[in-house]
C-alpha positions in Angstrom: 164.9 55.6 67.2 163.6 56.1 70.7 160.2 57.8 71.2 159.7 59.6 74.5 156.1 60.4 75.5 156.1 63.4 77.8 153.3 62.8 80.3 154.6 64.5 83.4 152.5 67.4 84.9 154.2 70.8 84.7 156.5 71.8 87.6 155.0 74.3 90.0 157.5 76.5 91.9 156.6 76.6 95.6 159.6 76.5 97.9 163.0 76.8 96.2 166.3 77.1 98.0 169.0 79.5 96.8 172.6 79.5 98.1 175.3 81.9 97.1 178.8 81.9 98.4 180.7 79.2 100.3 181.0 78.0 103.9 184.6 79.0 104.1 183.8 82.8 103.8 180.1 83.7 103.6 177.3 81.3 102.6 174.0 83.1 102.0 171.1 80.7 102.0 167.5 81.9 101.5 164.2 80.2 100.8 161.6 82.9 101.7 163.4 86.1 100.7 162.4 86.0 97.0 159.3 85.5 94.9 160.5 85.0 91.4 163.4 83.1 89.7 164.4 83.1 86.1 167.4 81.0 84.9 167.8 81.3 81.2 170.5 81.1 78.5 171.1 83.6 75.7 172.8 82.7 72.4 173.8 85.2 69.8 172.8 84.1 66.3 175.1 84.3 63.3 173.5 84.1 59.9 175.6 83.9 56.7 174.3 84.2 53.2 176.3 82.4 50.5 175.7 81.6 46.8 174.4 78.2 48.0 172.0 79.4 50.6 171.6 80.9 54.1 173.3 79.2 57.1 172.7 79.9 60.7 175.0 79.1 63.6 174.8 79.9 67.3 177.5 81.3 69.6 178.1 79.7 73.0 175.4 79.8 75.7 175.5 82.7 78.2 173.4 81.9 81.3 171.9 84.5 83.6 169.9 83.9 86.8 167.6 86.7 87.9 166.0 86.5 91.3 163.3 89.0 92.4 164.4 89.3 96.0 162.7 91.1 98.9 164.8 93.6 100.7 165.7 92.8 104.3 168.2 94.3 106.7 170.1 93.1 109.8 172.4 90.2 110.7 170.2 87.7 108.8 169.0 90.2 106.1 169.7 89.8 102.4 171.1 93.3 102.0 173.7 92.9 104.8 174.8 89.5 103.6 174.7 89.8 99.8 176.0 93.4 99.4 179.6 92.4 100.3 179.5 89.7 97.6 178.7 92.2 94.7 181.3 92.2 92.0 182.9 88.9 93.2 182.7 85.4 91.7 180.8 83.0 94.0 179.5 79.5 93.9 175.7 79.2 93.7 173.0 76.6 93.8 169.3 76.6 93.2 167.2 73.7 94.3 163.7 74.0 92.8 161.8 72.3 95.7 163.6 72.1 99.0 161.0 69.7 100.4 162.3 67.0 98.0 165.8 65.5 97.5 167.8 66.5 94.4 166.8 64.0 91.7 165.7 63.7 88.1 162.3 65.1 89.3 164.0 68.0 91.2 167.0 69.0 89.2 169.3 71.5 90.9 171.4 74.1 89.1 174.8 75.0 90.3 178.0 76.8 89.2 180.0 80.0 89.6 178.5 83.4 89.2 179.4 87.1 89.3 176.9 89.1 91.4 175.7 92.3 89.9 175.1 95.4 92.1 171.4 95.7 93.1 169.0 98.4 94.4 169.2 99.5 98.0 165.4 100.4 98.2 162.6 100.3 95.7 159.2 100.8 97.3 156.5 103.4 98.1 155.5 104.0 101.7 153.8 100.9 103.1 155.0 98.6 100.4 157.6 95.8 100.3 160.9 96.7 98.6 162.2 94.3 96.1 165.2 94.2 93.7 166.5 92.0 90.9 169.5 90.0 92.1 171.3 89.2 88.8 173.8 86.3 88.8 176.0 86.3 85.6 176.8 82.5 85.4 180.5 81.9 84.5 180.5 79.2 81.8 177.8 76.5 81.5 176.0 75.7 84.8 175.8 72.1 86.1 172.4 70.5 86.3 172.4 68.0 89.2 170.1 64.9 89.3 171.9 63.6 92.4 173.1 65.5 95.5 176.7 66.8 95.2 179.4 64.7 96.9 179.3 65.3 100.7 175.6 66.0 100.6 174.6 62.5 99.7 175.1 61.2 103.3 173.3 64.2 104.6 170.4 63.6 102.2 170.2 59.9 103.1 170.2 60.7 106.8 167.5 63.4 106.5 164.0 62.1 107.3 161.7 62.0 104.3 158.6 64.1 104.3 156.0 62.5 106.6 158.6 60.2 108.4 158.5 60.1 112.2 161.9 60.3 113.8 162.7 57.3 116.0 164.0 57.9 119.5 167.6 57.0 120.0 168.2 53.5 121.6 168.4 53.5 125.3 171.8 52.6 126.8 171.9 49.8 129.4 172.1 51.0 133.0 
């Protein structure tokens, strides 16, 4: 039997990146347009009593992602870009810390989701309007410890935090 000693500090959410949609149609990407993310499963419980005892089973996982988003309008606003996706099934991805590559220390969540309709405005005068953006995950999401295919080269080419970009080599005259 293997014993695992959990000695890692708790994860602190600072700058996640959320993408919904795909590059072929509309890819909505936001980092600063939200202030809360909850990604959780729900499982219905089935308890059966028999002459021999009580037995509990669980039905399949049903995942929901709820993002408390901040209303914004305009060409680059959340309302204008997310509203057309309501009621459609779209790919999504959540990277917990965009300042670090996807890894076993920064596990990304991705899959397909159905976007639920959301509030147009919800604020008093002088306050920020926010709304719950609910993503009904279709099936079980993927949890990625390595960048998806196609993004590996991009991740390898990106400078690491604190790196200084080298100037391109000079061509001979």
